[in-house]
N, C-alpha and C positions, 0 to 999 in steps of 0.2 A: 681564551686565556685561562685554562683550568688552574685552579689554585691561586687566582689573583688576590684573594683575600686571606690567604694562609698566614700572612705576616701580621694580621690584625688580631688582637685579643677580642674576646667576646664583648668586653666593655667598650672597646673602640668601635666595634660594629654597631652597637646601639647608638653611640654618639654620632657616628657618621650617617646612620640611617635618618635620625632626626634632623640633622643638618641638611641633608640632600633631599628630603621628602618633597619640599616645594621647589627647590632650585633645579633638581635633576631627578625627576620621578623614575626614570629608567634605572639609574644607578641605585636609587633608594630601594626599588623593587628587588634588584639583585642582592643588595645588602640584606634585605629582609629574608630572602630565600636562604642566604647563607646562615643567618641566625636560626631559621627553621631547621635546616639540615643539621646544625650543631646541637639542636635541641631534641634530635631524634630519640636518643636514649631516654631522656626525661619524658617524652611523649609516650614511649612504649611502656615505661615503668608506671606512669600514671594510669594508663589503661589497664595494665595487668593487676594493679593493686586497688583499683576503684571499687568502692562499695556504696550502695544506695539503699536506704531503708524507708521507703514510703509505706505508711500505714502498717508498720510492724514487720514488713518484709525485710529480708537481708539479701540483696541482689548483687551479683558480680558479673563481669563480662566473661562469658564462656571462653575457655581457652581456644576453641576452634574458631571463634569470631574475633579474637583480639587483633589480629593483623589487619582485618577488614576495618575495624574501628580505628586503628592507627592511621590507615590510609585516609579515612574520612576526616579524622582529626587534623591531619597535616593540611588537607585542603581547606578546612575551616580556619586553621591558624593563618594560612596564607591570606585568606579573604579578610581576616580580622586586623590586618596591619593598619588600615586607615583609622582604626579606633584607638590605636596605641599612642599614648601621650608621654611615655617615658616616666622619669628622666634617666633611669640607670638600668644596669643589668639585673639587679634584684627585682625590680618591678617587671621587667620582661619575663623573668622566670615565673613570677607569680601569675602574670598575664597568661603565659603559656599553659600552666597547670589549670588555671580557671577555665580557659577556652576548651582544653581537652576534657575536663570534667563535665562540662556542659554537653560535649559531643557524646560522652559515655552515657550521661543521663538520658539524652534523646534516644540513643540506641536502646537502652533498657526500657524506656517508656514505650517505644514502638514494639519491642519484643513482648511486653506484657499485654498490650492491646491486641497484638496478633494472636497470642495464646488465648485471650478471652474470646476473640472472634472464632477461633478454631473450636472452642468449647461450646459455641452457640450462644454465648452471652454478649449481647450488644448493648445492654442497658447501662452497665456499670463502666465508667471510664476512669482513667487515672487523673485525678485533679488534686494533687497534693498541695498542701499549704506552701506558699512561697516564703521560706524562712531565710532567703539570701539577704546579705547586706547590700548597701548601695552600690559598691563596686561590682560584686557578683551580678547584681541585677542589671547593671549597665553592660557587663560582658555578655549576659544572657540575650541582650538585644541583637547580638551577632546572628543568632539563629533566625530572628525575625527579619533581619535585613537580607538574608540569603535570597529571598524571592526577587529582590531588585539588584542582585549582584550576580546574575547569571553569567555575564561575560567573564567576571573574575573567576568563577568556578570553572568555566570552560577552559580558561587560560591555565589555571592550576592543574586541571586534569591533563591538558596537553603537555605541560612540563613533566608531570609524573610519567606519562606514557613515553615521552621522548627519552627520559632517563632510563626507563624500562628497556627500550630498544637497544640501549648500549650495553646491557648486561651480556657478557659472553656466554654464560652457561644457559643453554636452551631450557633445561629442566626448571631452573630457578625462574627464568623469564616467563615460562608457560604458566607456572603456578601463580606467580604474582599477577599476571595478566588476567587470569580467570578470577582471582580474588578481587581485583579492582573492578571487574565487571559484575561483582555482587554474587558470584556463585558460591554456595556453601561448601564446606570441606567434603561432605559426603558425595556430592555431585562431582567435585573435582577429582576425587579418588576414583570414582566410577569411570569418568571420562578418560582419565590417564591410565587406568588399570593398575593403580598402586594403592598401598595401604594409607589410611588417614594419617598415621604417624609420619609417613614419608612426605605427605603433603605439607604437614606442619614443619618438618625439618627443612624441606627445600625452601619454604616461604621464609623461615627464620634466617637462613643463610642469604636468601635473595634480598631480603630487606636491608641487610648490612651492605650488600653490593649496591643497592639502590641509593643508599645514603651518599656514597661516593660519586655515583653517576649524576645525581642531582647537582652536585657542585660543578661537574663538567658542563652540563647543559647550561647552567646559569653563567658560568665563566665564558663560554663561547658567545653568549648573548651580550656581553659587555662591549661598550664602545671604547 
């Protein structure tokens, strides 16, 4: 039943999710995925504008890596639904941004440590002071919980790939699939024999199509 939630406003989705979380977990999961799908633009904007300044650095997500981080942030946001306590849309939006920012921070931390390793320096590690408030600290525990949420992540990954298979444009689907598999833009360009800017253009258009296909996948799964 694609579009079965189209008649609901975002505020109503949040309310229904909280009401059905215990009584009807399957419906609650579908409601949450609809919220995640509608938050797509907010997730993408948060990744594109994210800045992190550990120890005087001024770091941003590289343009070639943003869509990969968006995909990972969507999976993390899905897994974070059990920690969401509401009670309204404003809190969900803050929760979304906070969860995505932690995904961005983890990505940049991994990038910095990888660059240190490539330079041959294994002694200095990134151990920035934790200046987060209580709510941010609580949201940060999402990352720590991922080790025991393997099934959740596998399910989220399946949903993304199921939606990916529904995209009609082969070139969009191919680029998105390679991105989800963790392949960097330079390797995608080489494998497909196209320019990097074409990789990024196809992925950008493909992500918009993926947003709609996610709703179809979740709608078909409703009882």
